[in-house]
N, C-alpha and C positions, 0 to 999 in steps of 0.2 A: 589595472584592468579591472573593470566594473565588474560586479557581481550580479548574478540575476536573484531576483526576488525569490526566497524559498517557496517552493510549492505547497499546497496544502497536501497532506498525505490521505490516502483513501483507506479509512481504517475503521472497526466495527464501533468503538466508542473511546472516550478520552483515557481516564486512567487504566482501564484494561488493555488497550492498545498499546500505551506508553510502557506498561509492566513487560508486555510481550516482546516489543523492540528493544528494550533495554536488557531484556535476557537473552535476547540473541547476539546483542552486541557484546554483551558480557563473555558470552560462549566463545564469540569469535578470539576474543583477546586473551581469553584463557587458553585456547588452542594455539595462539600464537606465542604465549609464555611457554608452553611446552616446545614449540617449535624453534624458541631461541636456544634452548639447550641442544637442540639438534644440531643448530646452525653452528653452534660453538665448537662440535665435535666433527664439523664437516671441513677437511682440509681443503687446500686450493685446488688439487688435481680434481677432487670431487666436486668442487664449485664451478670449475671450468666444464665439467661434464653437464651440470646442470643448466650452464648457460648455452651449451651446444644445443641441449634439448628445448630449450626455450627457443633458440632459432630456427629449429625444425618446425615447431608448434606455430611460429608466427608466420612461416613461410607457407604452411599449408591453410592458416586462417586469412591471408592477405587478402584475397578476393572479396571474402565475407566483410573483413575490415573497411576495405575502401568504400563497398557498396554502402554499408550503414552510415559510414561517415558522411557519404553523399546525400543520403535521406535526411540525415540531420539537419544538414545544410541547404536543403532544398535545390540540390544541384541535378540537372539532367544527365543521367549516366553517360550520356554521349559527349558531354561537354568537355571540351579542353581543359576547363577549371578542375576537372577530376584529377588532372596531374597533381594538382597541390595536396590531393589526399594521399595519393603514391609517395609521395616525397617527404612530407611532413608527418606520414604515418608510418607504415611498416619498413619504408626505406630507412629513415633515420634510426628507428629501433635495431635494425640487422647491424648496421655500421656502428653502433654503439656497443653492441654485443661483442661484435668482431674484436674493437679496440680494447673492450675490457678484458676478454679472454687473452689478448696479447699481453695486458699489464699484469694479469694472474699469473700468467705462464714465466714472464720474466722473473716476478718475484719468488715463484716456487724454484727458478734455477738460481737463486741468490743474486740476482741483478736487478738493477732499477729498471721500471718501465721505459726511461728514457734514456739509457745505457747508449744506444745507437743515435740518439740526437746530439747535434753539434749545436751548443748553446751560444748565445750572443750578448749582445750588451746594448742597452737603451739609456737615453740621458738619466741622470739621477742616481748613478749606480745600480741600475736594474738589470738583472740577468734576464736574457729570452729565452723561450723554447720554442721551437717550432713545432706546430701541429697540423698543418695543412700545407702540402698533402702529408698524409701518414703512410702511404705506400705507393709503390710503381703504378698501381691501378689507378689510385685517385690522383696522381699527378698527370695522368691523361684524361681521366674523366672531367676533372674540373681544371683542365689547363689553364693558365692565367691567374688562377686563385691561388693565393698563400695566406697562411696565418700564423701568427706567433703568439704565445703568451708573456706577457710582461710580468715579473715576479715583483713582490713588494721591494722598494728600496733596502740596500745594504744587505740583502741575504746571499751568500756566495753561491757559485756553480756547486761546489761540491755538497752543500747543505741543500740545495735543489734536488740534485740526483738522489743523495741518501735518504730525503724525506718523502721522495715518491712513492706512493702506495696507500698512504694514509692506513684505513683499517684494516687493510689487507696485510699490512706488515705483522700484524699480530690478530690473525682471523680467530682465536679462542677468547678474546677478549670483546664479548659482546655489548650492545648497547640498549638492550631491551626492546620493548614494542614501540615503533614509531608510527605515528599517525600521518597519512599524508591525504590532505585536502586537496583533491584534483581539480584541474583545470577545466573550464567549459569551452574552450575554443579550439585548440589543437590537440588532436587524438593520442600523439606520441607523449605529450607532456606528463600525463599520471604515470605510465609504467616507466619511463625514464627516471622519473623520481623515485620510484620504487626501486628500481636497480642501483640507484645511487645510494639509498639508504642500505640496501643489503651489502653493497661491495665497498663503499667507501667509509661506512659508518658501523658495519655489522650490527646494524638494527633489522630485525624482522618488521614487517611492514602490514599495516592495515589500512588499505586505499578505500577512502569514501569518496565516491563520484560526485561531481557537480552535477545537479538534476538535469542540465542540457545535454549530459553525455549518458543518460541512464541506458539508452538503447545501446549502448556499447559495452553493456554488462556481460552478454553472452559471447562477444568477440574476446573481450580481456580475459574472460574466465577460460576459453578454450586455448587462447594464444599463450597464456602463462600458466596452463593447467599445470605444468612440471613443479613451478613454485609453489603451487596450491597443495599440490600432493605432497611435496616435502615439508608443509606445514609451516611456511615462513611467509606465506602471504595469504591474507584473506581480502574480499572485495565486499563492498557493502554500499548500499544507496541509501538515500534520504536527503530530507532539507534541513535548514539551518539548525533546527532543533536536535538532530542526530549529530550533526557535526559538533554543535556546543556540548552535547553529552560526553562525546569521545576525547574531544580535546581537554576536558577537565577530568576525565576518569583516571583514579589512581593507577590503574593498568598500563596506562600510556607514558612512556617517558620522554617523549618528544614529538614536537609538531612540525611539520613542513606544510605551508601553505602556498599555492599558486593563486593569486586573486588580487583583490584590491586592497589598499592601505585601510580603508574604512571597514573591511572585514577582518584585516590584522586587528585592528584596535578594538573590535567588538570582542574578539577572543581574549585578547591580551589585556585589556583594562575593564572590559564589561560595558553593559549598554547605558544611555542615558546620562543623568546628572550625575549617579555614583560612578559610573565609568570616566566622566571626565574630571570627578574629585580624585580618582585613583590615578589618573595620569599626571594630573599637576601634583601629585603628592610623590608620585614616583614609586607607587606600591601596587604592582600588578596585580589581577585578579588570577592570571595563570601563573600557576607554581611549577612551571616547569620550561626547558628553552624550548624556543621557537625560531626556524629558520623561513624564511620566505622570498618569494620573486612576485613582484607587484606591479610592474611595468611603468608606466610614466610619459611624459612627454618628449619623444624622439625629435631632436632638431636634425635637419639635411642641409649642412653648410656648403654653399656652391662658390666655388672659387672663380673670380671673373678671368675671362680670357677670350681670345679670338676663336671662337667654334665654329666650325661649319655647319651647314644646314642640316646634314646628316647626324651630326653630334647633338644639335639642339633636340632634334627628334628623339634620337635614342634615348637621351639622359631625361628626356620628359616622360618617356614612357617607363624607364627605369624609376623615376619618383611617383609615377603613378601606381607602379607595383607596389613599392614600398607602403603607400597607404591603403591599397585597394586589395592586396592579397589576402585571402579568407575573408572577402567582404570589407575588411579594414578591422575585423575583431582580431587583431594580435596586439599583444603587450608591447611588442616591439615595432609596431607601423609607424613610420615616418609622420610625423604632424605638423610640423614647421618647417617650411623651406626659408634659409636665411641668405638673402641675397644683398649683393652691393647697390647702393643707390646710384653710384656712378659707373656701372656696368652698362656699356654702349648695346647690349644685345639683350637686355632685360626685359623689355617689351617682346622681342620675338621669342625668346624663351617662354614667357607666360603664355603667349598665344599657343605654343605647342604643347605646353602643360595643359591647358582648356582641352584641346583636341585629345590628348591621350586621356585625360579623366572621362571625356564626354563618351569616347568611342571604345573604352574598355569594355568587355562583355558584361551584359545585364545579369544580375544575380539577386535572389531573394534576400532581403534584411533578415537574416535569419536569427541572429543573435538576441535575446530578449531586450527590450528597452532601446534597441536602435532608433527608433522613430522618434522617441522622447529625447534621446541624445542630440539628434539632428536638430530638432525643433528648438533644443536649448542653444545649440551653436547659431541657429537663423536668429533667435531672440538676443543673442549676445552681439551678433554682427547682421544687422537688417539688410547691408547692402551685399551679402555674401552672394556669388553666383551659384545658381543650381543648375548641375551640369547632367548629361546623360538622362536616362530613362526617368519619367516624371515619377512613377511609383517607386522609385528608390534612387533619389538624386545624389549626386556627390557635390558637395560644397566647397568651394575654393574661396577662402578668405584672405582678400589682400589688403592687408593691414597697413595704411599710410601712415605717415609720420605724425598726423592730426589725430588719429585713431588710438584706442587703448588696446594694447596687445596682451593686457594681463590675463584675461578668460582664456585665450589661446595658450599661453605659457604655463598656466597653472590646472588647467583641466584636461585630464585625459579623455577625449571624447568617445573613444572606443567605436568609432564608427566612421563612415567616409566622410570624414572632414578634413581638409588640408588647409593649411594657412600659409600666408607668404608675409614675412617681414623684411624690412631693409636696413642696413647699416652703411655708414659712410666707409670710405677709404677703398683701398686695392693692395693687392699683393699681401705683405706681412701684415700691414695695419689693419686691413680687413680681417684678416684670420685672426689675429690676436684680439680684435673687437669681438668677433662672433664667438670665440671661446669663453672670453669674459662674460658675454651677455647670457650664454647658455648654461654656463657653471651657475650663474648668479640667480638667473630670473625663470629658468625651466624646472619645473617639477619632475623630479626623477633622475635617475642616473643608470637605466640599464644599457641603452644604446645610443648611438650618435653617427651620423654618417657625413662623409665628406666627399664631395666630387669636384674634381679639377683636372684640367688637362696634364699629363705627364711633364710636359715643358713648364707649366706653371709651378708644378710642385718640386721639379727640380730646380728651379730657379731660388726657390725659398731656402733650398739646402739645410743647414741645421736648424733654422728658425722653423721648420716645418716640423721637425721631430720634437724640439722643444715646445711647440705648441700641441702636440699630441701628449706629450708629458703632462702639460696643465688641464687637458680636456678630461675631467672626472667623470667617464663613463665606463662601464664593466666590458661593454664590447665597443669598439670604433671601427668602421667599415669605410675604406678609401677606396673610391671608385665601386664600390660593392654595396650591398645592402647588410645591415646586421644579422638580418635573417640567414646568411650564409655562415654566421658564427653559431647560430642555434645548430644549424644542420652538420657542424663538425665536430664528430665525436669526441674528440680530444679537447676541445676547447671549453673552458670553464664556462657556465653562464648564470650570470647573476649581476646584481648591482654593483657599483664602485664601492669597495670596503669603507667602511666606518660609519654606517648608519645604526641608529640606538632603536629600542623599542618605542620611545617616546618620539621619535622623528626617523621613521621608517622607510619614508621615501620609495625607493624601487626594490627594498627588500635586505636581507641580512644572509652573508655567505653564498656560496655557488651549488650548482648542481651539473650535470653531464659529467665533465673534467674526467674522461675516461682513461687518461694517462695518471689521475689520482696524484695531480700535483698539490703540493701544500703551499701556502701563503701567496695565492695568487693575487695580482691586482687588476688586471685588464687582459683583453683579446684584442689583437690589431690583425683585421682582415683587410686584405689588398685584392682588388681585381682590374680588369681592363678598362681602362676609358673607353675604348672603342671595340666593337664585336669584330668577330672574322668575316670577310677577309681584310676590311679596313685595318684590322690591328696589325697584320703581317707589315701592310704598306707604310705603317708608321712605327715600326721596329717593336710592336708589343707583342706578347704571348697569349693568345687566346684562340680556342678552336670551336666556341659556340658563336654562330651567328646571331642567336638570341637565346640567353640562359632559360632553360626550361621552367623556372620559376616565375618569369615575367607574365603578367596576367594577359599580355598581348600574345603570348607563343602559341600559335595555333596548333602545333603538335605537342603541348605539354602533357595531355594523357598517356600518348604513345612512349614519349621519353620518359616519363615519370614511372611507367609500368617496366619498361626495359632497365632502368636504372635499378629498380627493386630485384627484378630477375637477376642481374648482374652481381648484387650485392648478397643474393641469396646462394649463388654459385659461381662464383667468380671465374672468368675464363677470358684469356685474351681473343678469343673466337667470337665472344659476344660484343666486343667494342665496336665493330662495324655496324652492328644493329643499333646500338645506342646512338651512334652519332648520325646514321642515316635517318632516325627518326627526329633528333635534332635539329638537322639541317633543313626540315620541312618546316621550322618553326615560322 
């Protein structure tokens, strides 16, 4: 995920200003050091009570939260796109708080957070844990979507249950003061990372906002006031100098960053030639642990089949959403569609994809540097099609066999740029080739998407599951977008395990993970190939005529707000209102 260039701080003078700022940061860290002792003495019941207070504060602040987020992103308050801010903002915070409270309550009773989950198995001796739906409410609200976590190979079901809980299994053993370098694109990411620091690692947290999100400071301050009062959270602003000062501060025991691999390397190894020398020698500048979520180039593998005209149109809108949600400024945005060169409907599908990209609601290219990244893609691929509004075009890059796909495969454009590549074969041979290609050639391992007719997937049998086992991504979505994995509170979120400081790719370790599972490998999300009512006619299970996160969903704002209201005060009586809004999509 590209970082914005740090802005210049408005300050009185150089050294005097630096001393003042550093003094304020030192004070915040010292206060958190005191808060760590208080957190160590805070039992699980009291921690649950604090989370309840945060839920109330988030609920009270939600309207303000969404309004400010929309202003940051240049959205018309009446736009359907405001639904993105409800769903990826306060809604996902509330569902995470609910699941974390469930996990802490189970541990307090002497049970595993997954005691009531029926564990399964996956190829390679992997135990699986169902995480979606997590409740009867969610089973109906997200009808047709399921999710499971694949644990690392060889770990027994007994170990999975016993180890679930992480730091909450021993809340008196704290981990110092953790620095969270917040994301600049999705408003729920910084507070979700803070919650994971507090609950999973017993680390009190200093959150440094990305400058893009400075306007959210009063929102976060109010929404997380209970944690600030408890002395376990402090929130600061500033540019790169502030982040660097904090990361290397002796009072900080751990760093977590959501951003780019370049920013990660700057912190870990240092700048310029000295940094490159340290990296080559394997001696980092950063003398403390760091975890990270860093984005990447996400593939969308399309399995060839005999699709109807409605299938082509719906899945084209699905892929357009994967690229254009949040304006294209998502670490999990789909970037490359992988098609079979022998698919008879290839041209028809691409035509529907052009239409979906061109007709998606216009929006301001709000994330800094977007125009330059689009220009870079245009320079990389001069034949790219420019679709949609002239002032904020969406690029479609159809790479033919005689073109070089390496720029698409190794550059996270973090802007509305969508590529298409093709591989030979059909059925299992195509899927195997696609898995090999994206594992080998695409930068990053955060998420991958697979779209295919249920009959096509069924015909592959065990070969499909074995291909999933070889697909080395932290979240894999089948007939869904990996963004659903981000929204699933109990699902771990992060890169495929195994990255290192000198080859960090999409990052190290996971966040979210509200069931507090240890030794996770990946999350598998499954959704319906067809929406309601066609899903019923074809034996699938789905209640949405169009998921509310689709950029083409006309009632997304109303649906997103009602989903939030449901999460704030769950009730079966609220279900009809949610679906009434969703059915107007």
